[in-house]
mmCIF file as gemmi writes it, N, C-alpha and C atoms, coordinates in Angstrom:
data_model
loop_
_atom_site.group_PDB
_atom_site.id
_atom_site.type_symbol
_atom_site.label_atom_id
_atom_site.label_alt_id
_atom_site.label_comp_id
_atom_site.label_asym_id
_atom_site.label_entity_id
_atom_site.label_seq_id
_atom_site.pdbx_PDB_ins_code
_atom_site.Cartn_x
_atom_site.Cartn_y
_atom_site.Cartn_z
_atom_site.occupancy
_atom_site.B_iso_or_equiv
_atom_site.pdbx_formal_charge
_atom_site.auth_seq_id
_atom_site.auth_asym_id
_atom_site.pdbx_PDB_model_num
ATOM 1 N N . UNK Axp A 1 ? 151.75 66.406 138.433 1 0 ? 1 A 1
ATOM 2 C CA . UNK Axp A 1 ? 151.628 66.953 139.614 1 0 ? 1 A 1
ATOM 3 C C . UNK Axp A 1 ? 151.039 66.501 140.893 1 0 ? 1 A 1
ATOM 4 N N . UNK Axp A 2 ? 150.294 65.425 141.184 1 0 ? 2 A 1
ATOM 5 C CA . UNK Axp A 2 ? 150.448 64.682 142.492 1 0 ? 2 A 1
ATOM 6 C C . UNK Axp A 2 ? 151.365 63.761 142.587 1 0 ? 2 A 1
ATOM 7 N N . UNK Axp A 3 ? 152.035 63.142 141.526 1 0 ? 3 A 1
ATOM 8 C CA . UNK Axp A 3 ? 152.936 62.429 141.959 1 0 ? 3 A 1
ATOM 9 C C . UNK Axp A 3 ? 154.119 63.12 142.446 1 0 ? 3 A 1
ATOM 10 N N . UNK Axp A 4 ? 154.312 64.391 141.485 1 0 ? 4 A 1
ATOM 11 C CA . UNK Axp A 4 ? 155.638 65.045 142.194 1 0 ? 4 A 1
ATOM 12 C C . UNK Axp A 4 ? 155.438 65.601 143.626 1 0 ? 4 A 1
ATOM 13 N N . UNK Axp A 5 ? 154.06 65.886 144.253 1 0 ? 5 A 1
ATOM 14 C CA . UNK Axp A 5 ? 153.866 66.475 145.357 1 0 ? 5 A 1
ATOM 15 C C . UNK Axp A 5 ? 154.093 64.821 146.477 1 0 ? 5 A 1
ATOM 16 N N . UNK Axp A 6 ? 153.598 63.874 146.007 1 0 ? 6 A 1
ATOM 17 C CA . UNK Axp A 6 ? 153.897 62.49 146.368 1 0 ? 6 A 1
ATOM 18 C C . UNK Axp A 6 ? 155.272 62.155 146.692 1 0 ? 6 A 1
ATOM 19 N N . UNK Axp A 7 ? 155.824 62.616 145.848 1 0 ? 7 A 1
ATOM 20 C CA . UNK Axp A 7 ? 157.13 61.92 145.707 1 0 ? 7 A 1
ATOM 21 C C . UNK Axp A 7 ? 158.032 62.975 146.887 1 0 ? 7 A 1
ATOM 22 N N . UNK Axp A 8 ? 157.712 64.195 146.556 1 0 ? 8 A 1
ATOM 23 C CA . UNK Axp A 8 ? 158.366 65.544 147.726 1 0 ? 8 A 1
ATOM 24 C C . UNK Axp A 8 ? 157.933 65.048 149.276 1 0 ? 8 A 1
ATOM 25 N N . UNK Axp A 9 ? 156.708 64.639 149.403 1 0 ? 9 A 1
ATOM 26 C CA . UNK Axp A 9 ? 156.55 64.053 150.752 1 0 ? 9 A 1
ATOM 27 C C . UNK Axp A 9 ? 157.013 63.167 151.241 1 0 ? 9 A 1
ATOM 28 N N . UNK Axp A 10 ? 157.054 61.947 150.598 1 0 ? 10 A 1
ATOM 29 C CA . UNK Axp A 10 ? 157.97 60.774 150.782 1 0 ? 10 A 1
ATOM 30 C C . UNK Axp A 10 ? 159.335 60.865 151.173 1 0 ? 10 A 1
ATOM 31 N N . UNK Axp A 11 ? 160.293 61.737 150.217 1 0 ? 11 A 1
ATOM 32 C CA . UNK Axp A 11 ? 161.404 61.996 150.375 1 0 ? 11 A 1
ATOM 33 C C . UNK Axp A 11 ? 161.577 63.025 151.666 1 0 ? 11 A 1
ATOM 34 N N . UNK Axp A 12 ? 160.863 63.868 152.082 1 0 ? 12 A 1
ATOM 35 C CA . UNK Axp A 12 ? 160.796 64.796 153.265 1 0 ? 12 A 1
ATOM 36 C C . UNK Axp A 12 ? 160.86 64.222 154.406 1 0 ? 12 A 1
ATOM 37 N N . UNK Axp A 13 ? 159.991 62.915 154.466 1 0 ? 13 A 1
ATOM 38 C CA . UNK Axp A 13 ? 159.781 62.177 155.535 1 0 ? 13 A 1
ATOM 39 C C . UNK Axp A 13 ? 160.575 60.991 155.5 1 0 ? 13 A 1
ATOM 40 N N . UNK Axp A 14 ? 161.653 60.883 154.856 1 0 ? 14 A 1
ATOM 41 C CA . UNK Axp A 14 ? 162.527 59.535 154.654 1 0 ? 14 A 1
ATOM 42 C C . UNK Axp A 14 ? 161.611 58.09 154.313 1 0 ? 14 A 1
ATOM 43 N N . UNK Axp A 15 ? 160.832 58.389 153.586 1 0 ? 15 A 1
ATOM 44 C CA . UNK Axp A 15 ? 160.039 57.148 153.168 1 0 ? 15 A 1
ATOM 45 C C . UNK Axp A 15 ? 160.441 56.62 151.682 1 0 ? 15 A 1
ATOM 46 N N . UNK Axp A 16 ? 160.156 55.637 151.417 1 0 ? 16 A 1
ATOM 47 C CA . UNK Axp A 16 ? 160.292 55.237 149.947 1 0 ? 16 A 1
ATOM 48 C C . UNK Axp A 16 ? 159.415 54.16 149.549 1 0 ? 16 A 1
ATOM 49 N N . UNK Axp A 17 ? 158.882 54.758 147.809 1 0 ? 17 A 1
ATOM 50 C CA . UNK Axp A 17 ? 157.986 54.129 147.543 1 0 ? 17 A 1
ATOM 51 C C . UNK Axp A 17 ? 158.072 54.209 145.955 1 0 ? 17 A 1
ATOM 52 N N . UNK Axp A 18 ? 157.689 53.242 145.146 1 0 ? 18 A 1
ATOM 53 C CA . UNK Axp A 18 ? 157.715 53.329 143.788 1 0 ? 18 A 1
ATOM 54 C C . UNK Axp A 18 ? 156.213 54.103 143.366 1 0 ? 18 A 1
ATOM 55 N N . UNK Axp A 19 ? 156.809 55.149 142.655 1 0 ? 19 A 1
ATOM 56 C CA . UNK Axp A 19 ? 155.211 55.766 142.124 1 0 ? 19 A 1
ATOM 57 C C . UNK Axp A 19 ? 155.146 55.669 140.687 1 0 ? 19 A 1
ATOM 58 N N . UNK Axp A 20 ? 153.999 56.131 140.203 1 0 ? 20 A 1
ATOM 59 C CA . UNK Axp A 20 ? 154.047 56.255 138.721 1 0 ? 20 A 1
ATOM 60 C C . UNK Axp A 20 ? 152.571 56.707 138.402 1 0 ? 20 A 1
ATOM 61 N N . UNK Axp A 21 ? 152.917 57.312 137.18 1 0 ? 21 A 1
ATOM 62 C CA . UNK Axp A 21 ? 151.445 58.347 136.751 1 0 ? 21 A 1
ATOM 63 C C . UNK Axp A 21 ? 150.891 57.45 135.699 1 0 ? 21 A 1
ATOM 64 N N . UNK Axp A 22 ? 149.286 57.256 135.79 1 0 ? 22 A 1
ATOM 65 C CA . UNK Axp A 22 ? 148.604 56.515 135.13 1 0 ? 22 A 1
ATOM 66 C C . UNK Axp A 22 ? 147.257 57.192 134.52 1 0 ? 22 A 1
ATOM 67 N N . UNK Axp A 23 ? 146.558 56.675 134.087 1 0 ? 23 A 1
ATOM 68 C CA . UNK Axp A 23 ? 144.9 56.992 133.577 1 0 ? 23 A 1
ATOM 69 C C . UNK Axp A 23 ? 144.211 56.257 134.457 1 0 ? 23 A 1
ATOM 70 N N . UNK Axp A 24 ? 142.905 56.55 134.286 1 0 ? 24 A 1
ATOM 71 C CA . UNK Axp A 24 ? 141.879 55.721 134.757 1 0 ? 24 A 1
ATOM 72 C C . UNK Axp A 24 ? 141.859 54.569 134.078 1 0 ? 24 A 1
ATOM 73 N N . UNK Axp A 25 ? 141.81 54.207 132.825 1 0 ? 25 A 1
ATOM 74 C CA . UNK Axp A 25 ? 141.842 53.046 132.137 1 0 ? 25 A 1
ATOM 75 C C . UNK Axp A 25 ? 142.777 52.028 132.62 1 0 ? 25 A 1
ATOM 76 N N . UNK Axp A 26 ? 144.203 52.619 133.12 1 0 ? 26 A 1
ATOM 77 C CA . UNK Axp A 26 ? 145.307 51.806 133.352 1 0 ? 26 A 1
ATOM 78 C C . UNK Axp A 26 ? 145.648 51.584 134.663 1 0 ? 26 A 1
ATOM 79 N N . UNK Axp A 27 ? 144.946 52.38 135.48 1 0 ? 27 A 1
ATOM 80 C CA . UNK Axp A 27 ? 145.336 52.536 136.95 1 0 ? 27 A 1
ATOM 81 C C . UNK Axp A 27 ? 144.929 50.933 137.682 1 0 ? 27 A 1
ATOM 82 N N . UNK Axp A 28 ? 143.723 50.304 137.106 1 0 ? 28 A 1
ATOM 83 C CA . UNK Axp A 28 ? 143.278 49.271 137.788 1 0 ? 28 A 1
ATOM 84 C C . UNK Axp A 28 ? 144.02 48.197 137.162 1 0 ? 28 A 1
ATOM 85 N N . UNK Axp A 29 ? 144.812 48.154 136.54 1 0 ? 29 A 1
ATOM 86 C CA . UNK Axp A 29 ? 145.421 46.859 135.881 1 0 ? 29 A 1
ATOM 87 C C . UNK Axp A 29 ? 146.863 46.817 136.408 1 0 ? 29 A 1
ATOM 88 N N . UNK Axp A 30 ? 147.34 48.173 136.862 1 0 ? 30 A 1
ATOM 89 C CA . UNK Axp A 30 ? 148.895 47.81 137.008 1 0 ? 30 A 1
ATOM 90 C C . UNK Axp A 30 ? 148.963 47.077 138.654 1 0 ? 30 A 1
ATOM 91 N N . UNK Axp A 31 ? 149.78 46.879 138.954 1 0 ? 31 A 1
ATOM 92 C CA . UNK Axp A 31 ? 150.088 45.998 140.501 1 0 ? 31 A 1
ATOM 93 C C . UNK Axp A 31 ? 150.688 47.191 141.422 1 0 ? 31 A 1
ATOM 94 N N . UNK Axp A 32 ? 149.827 47.442 142.205 1 0 ? 32 A 1
ATOM 95 C CA . UNK Axp A 32 ? 149.883 48.664 142.959 1 0 ? 32 A 1
ATOM 96 C C . UNK Axp A 32 ? 149.615 48.286 144.705 1 0 ? 32 A 1
ATOM 97 N N . UNK Axp A 33 ? 149.78 49.022 145.551 1 0 ? 33 A 1
ATOM 98 C CA . UNK Axp A 33 ? 149.197 49.018 146.696 1 0 ? 33 A 1
ATOM 99 C C . UNK Axp A 33 ? 148.076 49.935 147.193 1 0 ? 33 A 1
ATOM 100 N N . UNK Axp A 34 ? 148.364 51.152 146.356 1 0 ? 34 A 1
ATOM 101 C CA . UNK Axp A 34 ? 147.23 52.178 146.393 1 0 ? 34 A 1
ATOM 102 C C . UNK Axp A 34 ? 147.15 53.037 145.245 1 0 ? 34 A 1
ATOM 103 N N . UNK Axp A 35 ? 146.181 53.508 144.961 1 0 ? 35 A 1
ATOM 104 C CA . UNK Axp A 35 ? 145.781 54.546 143.933 1 0 ? 35 A 1
ATOM 105 C C . UNK Axp A 35 ? 145.676 56.01 144.653 1 0 ? 35 A 1
ATOM 106 N N . UNK Axp A 36 ? 146.261 57.014 144.307 1 0 ? 36 A 1
ATOM 107 C CA . UNK Axp A 36 ? 145.925 58.063 144.448 1 0 ? 36 A 1
ATOM 108 C C . UNK Axp A 36 ? 145.187 59.099 143.691 1 0 ? 36 A 1
ATOM 109 N N . UNK Axp A 37 ? 144.099 59.447 143.639 1 0 ? 37 A 1
ATOM 110 C CA . UNK Axp A 37 ? 143.339 59.736 142.592 1 0 ? 37 A 1
ATOM 111 C C . UNK Axp A 37 ? 142.196 61.262 143.198 1 0 ? 37 A 1
ATOM 112 N N . UNK Axp A 38 ? 142.064 62.152 141.815 1 0 ? 38 A 1
ATOM 113 C CA . UNK Axp A 38 ? 141.193 63.003 142.118 1 0 ? 38 A 1
ATOM 114 C C . UNK Axp A 38 ? 140.081 62.616 142.647 1 0 ? 38 A 1
ATOM 115 N N . UNK Axp A 39 ? 138.757 63.507 143.079 1 0 ? 39 A 1
ATOM 116 C CA . UNK Axp A 39 ? 137.586 63.569 143.363 1 0 ? 39 A 1
ATOM 117 C C . UNK Axp A 39 ? 136.828 62.95 142.163 1 0 ? 39 A 1
ATOM 118 N N . UNK Axp A 40 ? 137.057 63.778 141.146 1 0 ? 40 A 1
ATOM 119 C CA . UNK Axp A 40 ? 136.044 63.61 140.101 1 0 ? 40 A 1
ATOM 120 C C . UNK Axp A 40 ? 136.376 62.267 139.288 1 0 ? 40 A 1
ATOM 121 N N . UNK Axp A 41 ? 137.6 61.687 139.445 1 0 ? 41 A 1
ATOM 122 C CA . UNK Axp A 41 ? 137.756 60.282 138.812 1 0 ? 41 A 1
ATOM 123 C C . UNK Axp A 41 ? 137.76 59.009 139.584 1 0 ? 41 A 1
ATOM 124 N N . UNK Axp A 42 ? 137.685 59.437 141.056 1 0 ? 42 A 1
ATOM 125 C CA . UNK Axp A 42 ? 137.523 58.124 141.987 1 0 ? 42 A 1
ATOM 126 C C . UNK Axp A 42 ? 136.171 57.646 141.78 1 0 ? 42 A 1
ATOM 127 N N . UNK Axp A 43 ? 135.141 58.23 141.224 1 0 ? 43 A 1
ATOM 128 C CA . UNK Axp A 43 ? 134.094 57.925 141.219 1 0 ? 43 A 1
ATOM 129 C C . UNK Axp A 43 ? 133.814 56.336 140.009 1 0 ? 43 A 1
ATOM 130 N N . UNK Axp A 44 ? 135.01 56.98 139.079 1 0 ? 44 A 1
ATOM 131 C CA . UNK Axp A 44 ? 134.994 55.855 137.711 1 0 ? 44 A 1
ATOM 132 C C . UNK Axp A 44 ? 135.641 54.646 138.187 1 0 ? 44 A 1
ATOM 133 N N . UNK Axp A 45 ? 136.406 54.445 139.326 1 0 ? 45 A 1
ATOM 134 C CA . UNK Axp A 45 ? 137.101 53.415 139.68 1 0 ? 45 A 1
ATOM 135 C C . UNK Axp A 45 ? 136.744 52.81 141.056 1 0 ? 45 A 1
ATOM 136 N N . UNK Axp A 46 ? 136.307 53.334 141.816 1 0 ? 46 A 1
ATOM 137 C CA . UNK Axp A 46 ? 136.155 53.263 143.661 1 0 ? 46 A 1
ATOM 138 C C . UNK Axp A 46 ? 135.77 51.637 143.607 1 0 ? 46 A 1
ATOM 139 N N . UNK Axp A 47 ? 134.48 51.506 142.795 1 0 ? 47 A 1
ATOM 140 C CA . UNK Axp A 47 ? 133.996 49.863 143.118 1 0 ? 47 A 1
ATOM 141 C C . UNK Axp A 47 ? 134.158 48.899 142.224 1 0 ? 47 A 1
ATOM 142 N N . UNK Axp A 48 ? 135.297 49.114 141.805 1 0 ? 48 A 1
ATOM 143 C CA . UNK Axp A 48 ? 136.487 48.199 140.948 1 0 ? 48 A 1
ATOM 144 C C . UNK Axp A 48 ? 137.802 47.87 141.188 1 0 ? 48 A 1
ATOM 145 N N . UNK Axp A 49 ? 138.119 48.842 142.415 1 0 ? 49 A 1
ATOM 146 C CA . UNK Axp A 49 ? 139.584 48.895 142.682 1 0 ? 49 A 1
ATOM 147 C C . UNK Axp A 49 ? 139.398 47.496 143.548 1 0 ? 49 A 1
ATOM 148 N N . UNK Axp A 50 ? 140.688 46.947 143.384 1 0 ? 50 A 1
ATOM 149 C CA . UNK Axp A 50 ? 141.039 45.944 144.261 1 0 ? 50 A 1
ATOM 150 C C . UNK Axp A 50 ? 141.87 46.315 145.181 1 0 ? 50 A 1
ATOM 151 N N . UNK Axp A 51 ? 142.547 47.554 145.406 1 0 ? 51 A 1
ATOM 152 C CA . UNK Axp A 51 ? 143.31 48.258 146.24 1 0 ? 51 A 1
ATOM 153 C C . UNK Axp A 51 ? 142.781 49.405 146.801 1 0 ? 51 A 1
ATOM 154 N N . UNK Axp A 52 ? 143.366 49.824 147.781 1 0 ? 52 A 1
ATOM 155 C CA . UNK Axp A 52 ? 142.837 51.506 148.49 1 0 ? 52 A 1
ATOM 156 C C . UNK Axp A 52 ? 142.788 51.85 147.419 1 0 ? 52 A 1
ATOM 157 N N . UNK Axp A 53 ? 141.753 52.872 147.678 1 0 ? 53 A 1
ATOM 158 C CA . UNK Axp A 53 ? 141.843 54.358 146.761 1 0 ? 53 A 1
ATOM 159 C C . UNK Axp A 53 ? 141.644 55.736 147.648 1 0 ? 53 A 1
ATOM 160 N N . UNK Axp A 54 ? 142.828 56.306 147.574 1 0 ? 54 A 1
ATOM 161 C CA . UNK Axp A 54 ? 143.057 57.757 148.225 1 0 ? 54 A 1
ATOM 162 C C . UNK Axp A 54 ? 142.541 58.642 147.252 1 0 ? 54 A 1
ATOM 163 N N . UNK Axp A 55 ? 141.64 59.463 147.708 1 0 ? 55 A 1
ATOM 164 C CA . UNK Axp A 55 ? 140.907 60.438 147.082 1 0 ? 55 A 1
ATOM 165 C C . UNK Axp A 55 ? 141.161 61.57 147.439 1 0 ? 55 A 1
ATOM 166 N N . UNK Axp A 56 ? 141.827 62.478 146.383 1 0 ? 56 A 1
ATOM 167 C CA . UNK Axp A 56 ? 142.439 63.88 146.796 1 0 ? 56 A 1
ATOM 168 C C . UNK Axp A 56 ? 141.394 65.007 146.108 1 0 ? 56 A 1
ATOM 169 N N . UNK Axp A 57 ? 140.611 65.669 147.228 1 0 ? 57 A 1
ATOM 170 C CA . UNK Axp A 57 ? 140.016 66.778 146.634 1 0 ? 57 A 1
ATOM 171 C C . UNK Axp A 57 ? 140.407 67.819 146.045 1 0 ? 57 A 1
ATOM 172 N N . UNK Axp A 58 ? 141.674 68.208 146.583 1 0 ? 58 A 1
ATOM 173 C CA . UNK Axp A 58 ? 141.974 69.327 146.039 1 0 ? 58 A 1
ATOM 174 C C . UNK Axp A 58 ? 143.536 69.192 145.808 1 0 ? 58 A 1
ATOM 175 N N . UNK Axp A 59 ? 144.049 69.007 144.084 1 0 ? 59 A 1
ATOM 176 C CA . UNK Axp A 59 ? 145.059 69.018 143.807 1 0 ? 59 A 1
ATOM 177 C C . UNK Axp A 59 ? 146.536 69.942 144.641 1 0 ? 59 A 1
ATOM 178 N N . UNK Axp A 60 ? 145.836 71.421 144.429 1 0 ? 60 A 1
ATOM 179 C CA . UNK Axp A 60 ? 146.705 72.432 144.753 1 0 ? 60 A 1
ATOM 180 C C . UNK Axp A 60 ? 146.449 72.903 146.484 1 0 ? 60 A 1
ATOM 181 N N . UNK Axp A 61 ? 146.007 71.861 147.221 1 0 ? 61 A 1
ATOM 182 C CA . UNK Axp A 61 ? 146.251 71.896 148.523 1 0 ? 61 A 1
ATOM 183 C C . UNK Axp A 61 ? 147.233 70.883 149.25 1 0 ? 61 A 1
ATOM 184 N N . UNK Axp A 62 ? 148.781 71.254 149.366 1 0 ? 62 A 1
ATOM 185 C CA . UNK Axp A 62 ? 149.618 70.181 149.808 1 0 ? 62 A 1
ATOM 186 C C . UNK Axp A 62 ? 149.403 69.978 151 1 0 ? 62 A 1
ATOM 187 N N . UNK Axp A 63 ? 148.664 70.448 151.938 1 0 ? 63 A 1
ATOM 188 C CA . UNK Axp A 63 ? 148.338 69.931 153.654 1 0 ? 63 A 1
ATOM 189 C C . UNK Axp A 63 ? 147.678 68.78 153.288 1 0 ? 63 A 1
ATOM 190 N N . UNK Axp A 64 ? 146.491 68.39 152.357 1 0 ? 64 A 1
ATOM 191 C CA . UNK Axp A 64 ? 145.571 67.761 151.837 1 0 ? 64 A 1
ATOM 192 C C . UNK Axp A 64 ? 146.386 66.465 151.347 1 0 ? 64 A 1
ATOM 193 N N . UNK Axp A 65 ? 147.362 66.671 150.625 1 0 ? 65 A 1
ATOM 194 C CA . UNK Axp A 65 ? 148.104 65.575 150.102 1 0 ? 65 A 1
ATOM 195 C C . UNK Axp A 65 ? 149.173 65.066 150.91 1 0 ? 65 A 1
ATOM 196 N N . UNK Axp A 66 ? 149.745 65.902 151.847 1 0 ? 66 A 1
ATOM 197 C CA . UNK Axp A 66 ? 150.533 65.304 152.604 1 0 ? 66 A 1
ATOM 198 C C . UNK Axp A 66 ? 149.967 64.633 153.851 1 0 ? 66 A 1
ATOM 199 N N . UNK Axp A 67 ? 149.01 64.852 154.441 1 0 ? 67 A 1
ATOM 200 C CA . UNK Axp A 67 ? 148.282 64.169 155.559 1 0 ? 67 A 1
ATOM 201 C C . UNK Axp A 67 ? 147.46 62.665 154.851 1 0 ? 67 A 1
ATOM 202 N N . UNK Axp A 68 ? 147.143 62.923 153.748 1 0 ? 68 A 1
ATOM 203 C CA . UNK Axp A 68 ? 146.417 61.596 153.243 1 0 ? 68 A 1
ATOM 204 C C . UNK Axp A 68 ? 147.484 60.828 152.723 1 0 ? 68 A 1
ATOM 205 N N . UNK Axp A 69 ? 148.411 61.227 152.281 1 0 ? 69 A 1
ATOM 206 C CA . UNK Axp A 69 ? 149.579 60.287 151.988 1 0 ? 69 A 1
ATOM 207 C C . UNK Axp A 69 ? 150.299 59.704 153.171 1 0 ? 69 A 1
ATOM 208 N N . UNK Axp A 70 ? 150.697 60.359 154.157 1 0 ? 70 A 1
ATOM 209 C CA . UNK Axp A 70 ? 151.422 59.911 155.448 1 0 ? 70 A 1
ATOM 210 C C . UNK Axp A 70 ? 150.339 58.932 156.244 1 0 ? 70 A 1
ATOM 211 N N . UNK Axp A 71 ? 149.264 59.266 155.948 1 0 ? 71 A 1
ATOM 212 C CA . UNK Axp A 71 ? 147.985 58.309 156.552 1 0 ? 71 A 1
ATOM 213 C C . UNK Axp A 71 ? 148.342 57.002 155.976 1 0 ? 71 A 1
ATOM 214 N N . UNK Axp A 72 ? 148.15 56.907 154.624 1 0 ? 72 A 1
ATOM 215 C CA . UNK Axp A 72 ? 148.195 55.722 154.021 1 0 ? 72 A 1
ATOM 216 C C . UNK Axp A 72 ? 149.509 55.007 154.13 1 0 ? 72 A 1
ATOM 217 N N . UNK Axp A 73 ? 150.567 55.758 154.107 1 0 ? 73 A 1
ATOM 218 C CA . UNK Axp A 73 ? 151.835 55.091 154.485 1 0 ? 73 A 1
ATOM 219 C C . UNK Axp A 73 ? 151.826 54.388 155.887 1 0 ? 73 A 1
ATOM 220 N N . UNK Axp A 74 ? 151.322 55.138 156.993 1 0 ? 74 A 1
ATOM 221 C CA . UNK Axp A 74 ? 151.545 54.824 158.301 1 0 ? 74 A 1
ATOM 222 C C . UNK Axp A 74 ? 150.619 53.461 158.553 1 0 ? 74 A 1
ATOM 223 N N . UNK Axp A 75 ? 149.27 53.381 157.877 1 0 ? 75 A 1
ATOM 224 C CA . UNK Axp A 75 ? 148.512 52.35 157.712 1 0 ? 75 A 1
ATOM 225 C C . UNK Axp A 75 ? 149.318 50.813 157.052 1 0 ? 75 A 1
ATOM 226 N N . UNK Axp A 76 ? 149.783 51.385 155.824 1 0 ? 76 A 1
ATOM 227 C CA . UNK Axp A 76 ? 150.556 50.28 155.01 1 0 ? 76 A 1
ATOM 228 C C . UNK Axp A 76 ? 151.706 49.727 155.952 1 0 ? 76 A 1
ATOM 229 N N . UNK Axp A 77 ? 152.604 50.497 156.695 1 0 ? 77 A 1
ATOM 230 C CA . UNK Axp A 77 ? 153.577 49.994 157.194 1 0 ? 77 A 1
ATOM 231 C C . UNK Axp A 77 ? 153.32 49.078 158.508 1 0 ? 77 A 1
ATOM 232 N N . UNK Axp A 78 ? 151.926 49.535 158.882 1 0 ? 78 A 1
ATOM 233 C CA . UNK Axp A 78 ? 151.324 48.848 160.232 1 0 ? 78 A 1
ATOM 234 C C . UNK Axp A 78 ? 151.249 47.421 159.597 1 0 ? 78 A 1
ATOM 235 N N . UNK Axp A 79 ? 150.682 46.963 158.455 1 0 ? 79 A 1
ATOM 236 C CA . UNK Axp A 79 ? 150.434 45.951 157.911 1 0 ? 79 A 1
ATOM 237 C C . UNK Axp A 79 ? 151.402 44.94 157.179 1 0 ? 79 A 1
ATOM 238 N N . UNK Axp A 80 ? 152.704 45.778 157.088 1 0 ? 80 A 1
ATOM 239 C CA . UNK Axp A 80 ? 153.384 45.073 156.287 1 0 ? 80 A 1
ATOM 240 C C . UNK Axp A 80 ? 154.958 44.855 156.988 1 0 ? 80 A 1
C-alpha cells in the first residue's frame, strides 16, 4: 500500500525511483537510499539504519505520504 502510494506520487511529479517492498529484517540489508516505514516499525530499525529513515505516521493519510516523499526527493536531488 505504501509503495503504491509513493510510486503514484513520483509519477504525478515526474520523478523516477526504483522502489521495492521489504520487511523489517531485510530493509537494512538492501542497497537503498531511503527507507519509508510505519511509525510502529521505525523504532526497530532507526538506530541501525545507515540510510535515512522516513517515518510515516498514518498510511491512510495521502497528504502526509506525499509531503514526506517530496521532501525527501528534494533533499536527495540537492545532494546528488
